[in-house]
KEMAR-439296 format. One record per residue (C-alpha): residue number from 1; residue in one letter; x, y, z. Coordinates in pm, whole numbers, plus 50000, padded with zeros to 5 digits. Layout:
> pavex nuvex east north up
> NUM a X Y Z .
...
This chain:
> pavex nuvex east north up
> 1 m 55401 05696 76210 .
> 2 e 55511 05630 75851 .
> 3 l 55391 05871 75583 .
> 4 i 55179 05595 75423 .
> 5 d 55003 05538 75757 .
> 6 q 54929 05910 75790 .
> 7 l 54789 05914 75436 .
> 8 l 54569 05613 75513 .
> 9 l 54436 05779 75828 .
> 10 f 54361 06098 75633 .
> 11 i 54166 05909 75363 .
> 12 i 53967 05713 75624 .
> 13 s 53891 06028 75820 .
> 14 l 53793 06225 75508 .
> 15 a 53550 05957 75386 .
> 16 a 53396 05906 75731 .
> 17 n 53342 06275 75793 .
> 18 v 53204 06365 75450 .
> 19 l 52941 06097 75503 .
> 20 s 52876 06207 75861 .
> 21 a 52842 06577 75779 .
> 22 f 52603 06500 75493 .
> 23 s 52369 06268 75682 .
> 24 g 52392 06410 76035 .
> 25 g 52624 06172 76218 .
> 26 g 52794 05836 76200 .
> 27 a 53164 05916 76150 .
> 28 g 53245 05668 76426 .
> 29 l 53109 05384 76212 .
> 30 i 53418 05404 75990 .
> 31 q 53677 05596 76188 .
> 32 l 53659 05424 76528 .
> 33 p 53677 05064 76399 .
> 34 a 53961 05170 76167 .
> 35 l 54165 05300 76461 .
> 36 i 54104 04975 76650 .
> 37 f 54199 04769 76341 .
> 38 l 54523 04968 76313 .
> 39 g 54617 04860 76664 .
> 40 l 54472 05099 76923 .
> 41 p 54290 04961 77232 .
> 42 f 53920 05056 77240 .
> 43 v 53940 05334 77500 .
> 44 v 54253 05485 77339 .
> 45 a 54088 05469 76996 .
> 46 l 53773 05628 77137 .
> 47 a 53965 05914 77299 .
> 48 t 54171 05974 76983 .
> 49 h 53858 05964 76766 .
> 50 k 53682 06213 76994 .
> 51 v 53964 06465 76958 .
> 52 a 53953 06435 76579 .
> 53 s 53573 06452 76563 .
> 54 v 53578 06804 76708 .
> 55 a 53734 06915 76377 .
> 56 l 53430 06768 76197 .
> 57 g 53211 07009 76390 .
> 58 i 53440 07300 76312 .
> 59 g 53450 07224 75941 .
> 60 a 53074 07183 75921 .
> 61 t 53017 07495 76131 .
> 62 v 53211 07713 75887 .
> 63 r 52983 07599 75603 .
> 64 h 52649 07591 75787 .
> 65 l 52687 07929 75957 .
> 66 s 52749 08088 75619 .
> 67 e 52386 07993 75545 .
> 68 g 52252 08157 75862 .
> 69 g 52293 08112 76238 .
> 70 l 52130 07865 76474 .
> 71 e 51853 07959 76715 .
> 72 k 52027 08055 77040 .
> 73 k 51759 07924 77277 .
> 74 l 51742 07579 77118 .
> 75 s 52121 07562 77086 .
> 76 l 52171 07636 77456 .
> 77 f 51902 07382 77545 .
> 78 i 52075 07107 77345 .
> 79 l 52404 07184 77518 .
> 80 v 52263 07201 77871 .
> 81 s 52064 06879 77822 .
> 82 g 52333 06671 77653 .
> 83 l 52667 06772 77805 .
> 84 p 52606 06617 78151 .
> 85 g 52515 06291 77977 .
> 86 v 52832 06303 77767 .
> 87 l 53041 06352 78081 .
> 88 l 52866 06062 78257 .
> 89 g 52904 05832 77955 .
> 90 a 53275 05908 77923 .
> 91 l 53328 05831 78292 .
> 92 l 53138 05501 78265 .
> 93 i 53296 05362 77948 .
> 94 v 53643 05337 78102 .
> 95 d 53532 05052 78329 .
> 96 i 53229 04896 78154 .
> 97 p 53249 04635 77872 .
> 98 g 53047 04770 77581 .
> 99 r 52946 04464 77373 .
> 100 n 52591 04417 77505 .
> 101 a 52532 04790 77488 .
> 102 e 52661 04792 77129 .
> 103 i 52407 04525 77028 .
> 104 a 52122 04720 77188 .
> 105 l 52249 05039 77027 .
> 106 g 52261 04861 76690 .
> 107 v 51898 04753 76718 .
> 108 l 51792 05104 76815 .
> 109 t 51999 05267 76540 .
> 110 a 51852 05043 76269 .
> 111 g 51510 05121 76414 .
> 112 l 51573 05493 76358 .
> 113 g 51635 05435 75989 .
> 114 l 51324 05218 75952 .
> 115 y 51112 05475 76135 .
> 116 s 51231 05754 75906 .
> 117 w 51180 05538 75597 .
> 118 l 50824 05445 75703 .
> 119 n 50739 05815 75748 .
> 120 p 50811 05959 75402 .
> 121 g 50707 06315 75489 .
> 122 l 50921 06333 75803 .
> 123 g 51173 06616 75807 .
> 124 h 51095 06767 75466 .
> 125 d 50945 07084 75611 .
> 126 e 51005 07256 75945 .
> 127 v 50711 07270 76188 .
> 128 v 50764 07426 76532 .
> 129 i 50630 07180 76793 .
> 130 h 50690 07081 77156 .
> 131 r 50843 07416 77251 .
> 132 d 50645 07442 77578 .
> 133 s 50769 07340 77925 .
> 134 a 50652 06979 77898 .
> 135 g 50796 06945 77549 .
> 136 f 51134 07076 77655 .
> 137 a 51134 06846 77961 .
> 138 v 51081 06534 77749 .
> 139 g 51316 06658 77481 .
> 140 g 51589 06736 77733 .
> 141 l 51562 06395 77902 .
> 142 v 51607 06214 77571 .
> 143 l 51901 06438 77478 .
> 144 f 52062 06354 77814 .
> 145 v 52032 05980 77741 .
> 146 i 52174 06030 77391 .
> 147 g 52457 06227 77554 .
> 148 v 52541 05927 77775 .
> 149 l 52560 05708 77463 .
> 150 n 52769 05971 77285 .
> 151 g 53021 05986 77567 .
> 152 s 53051 05610 77595 .
> 153 l 52991 05429 77264 .
> 154 t 53008 05720 77014 .
> 155 s 52921 05525 76693 .
> 156 g 52624 05686 76524 .
> 157 t 52485 05876 76823 .
> 158 g 52486 06203 76629 .
> 159 l 52220 06039 76411 .
> 160 f 52005 05998 76723 .
> 161 v 52023 06372 76788 .
> 162 t 51938 06448 76425 .
> 163 l 51626 06231 76421 .
> 164 w 51515 06347 76766 .
> 165 l 51534 06712 76660 .
> 166 v 51330 06627 76350 .
> 167 r 51072 06410 76526 .
> 168 w 51025 06596 76854 .
> 169 f 51096 06960 76777 .
> 170 g 50982 06958 76412 .
> 171 l 51304 07064 76243 .
> 172 d 51363 06972 75881 .
> 173 y 51656 06742 75814 .
> 174 r 51891 07014 75689 .
> 175 r 51843 07230 75999 .
> 176 a 51865 06929 76231 .
> 177 v 52193 06822 76073 .
> 178 a 52331 07173 76123 .
> 179 y 52247 07166 76496 .
> 180 t 52395 06818 76532 .
> 181 l 52722 06895 76357 .
> 182 v 52780 07227 76532 .
> 183 l 52667 07143 76887 .
> 184 v 52737 06769 76906 .
> 185 g 53042 06788 76680 .
> 186 i 53219 07063 76871 .
> 187 f 53079 07079 77225 .
> 188 w 52956 06725 77303 .
> 189 n 53256 06561 77137 .
> 190 g 53491 06820 77285 .
> 191 t 53365 06738 77635 .
> 192 g 53402 06365 77568 .
> 193 a 53753 06415 77431 .
> 194 l 53861 06619 77733 .
> 195 t 53715 06371 77981 .
> 196 l 53860 06065 77808 .
> 197 g 54190 06246 77762 .
> 198 l 54216 06285 78140 .
> 199 l 54122 05921 78202 .
> 200 a 54290 05742 77912 .
> 201 e 54569 05786 77661 .
> 202 i 54531 05985 77338 .
> 203 r 54758 05876 77053 .
> 204 w 54866 06228 76957 .
> 205 e 55087 06126 76664 .
> 206 w 54773 05993 76493 .
> 207 v 54576 06313 76547 .
> 208 p 54708 06550 76273 .
> 209 a 54597 06328 75982 .
> 210 l 54262 06262 76151 .
> 211 l 54210 06633 76219 .
> 212 a 54284 06727 75859 .
> 213 g 54041 06465 75726 .
> 214 s 53772 06565 75977 .
> 215 l 53802 06937 75907 .
> 216 l 53793 06902 75530 .
> 217 g 53533 06623 75538 .
> 218 g 53307 06824 75768 .
> 219 y 53311 07121 75533 .
> 220 m 53259 06910 75219 .
> 221 g 52977 06705 75373 .
> 222 a 52799 07016 75502 .
> 223 h 52828 07175 75157 .
> 224 l 52669 06868 74998 .
> 225 a 52387 06870 75254 .
> 226 i 52308 07235 75186 .
> 227 k 52313 07187 74810 .
> 228 k 52121 06858 74794 .
> 229 g 51843 06944 75040 .
> 230 n 51617 06749 75274 .
> 231 r 51516 06461 75048 .
> 232 w 51875 06352 74983 .
> 233 i 51975 06403 75347 .
> 234 k 51679 06192 75462 .
> 235 r 51776 05906 75229 .
> 236 a 52141 05923 75337 .
> 237 f 52029 05925 75701 .
> 238 e 51812 05617 75653 .
> 239 l 52083 05423 75469 .
> 240 l 52353 05511 75719 .
> 241 t 52144 05421 76025 .
> 242 l 52064 05078 75879 .
> 243 v 52430 05013 75794 .
> 244 i 52546 05128 76139 .
> 245 g 52276 04920 76310 .
> 246 v 52379 04602 76129 .
> 247 k 52748 04676 76191 .
> 248 l 52697 04723 76565 .
> 249 m 52487 04409 76597 .
> 250 a 52736 04202 76396 .
> 251 g 53033 04323 76601 .
């Protein structure tokens, strides 16, 4: 690629991942369509984006873990519940047209933002709920479904995890974003990248600029989230989900 193309990819990746790390997901809203616009077929763009998005998780992890670690039991639960869904979604997307699913995903994504907006106290303070067997069963099933969406359509599904952790398990927004960026960003996206890399092409010459933007953007966005707190994260989450929802529905 020309140097100007690499610079453009870096700027796109940086902007997408700062926004994603601050609000808890959504880097695919900007980065994936940009890769398609620049000439990559959907599956190739998705695989290339997945590889780069792992760096978002790494960058955010460095910043979030400096503020304290994640709860090991809940972290393991999120991984065990979601990773099989990610693997299934990545296997399915290679052969299934995604337009109808994108419209449905857009409606659901916009609904997440409206739900959060209509519940002004949601996610401001952490309240431990649904940590019994039944609660984990329901929570795990929903995380599995989100994992399928993450492996297949990718755009904005980290936001689903963020809101589900807030709504079902009672995390505040800042803690939920940390779980999403570390576990979804590194492990879910890493699994999707590996699976798609085996099934489809990855445009490796595009990856360095995307990785640099993702790594730096992840750190910067996580820093902003920690400094600004739950109220700002909640507003960013609501705005981003509405924008992503409209974008997916519009095509």
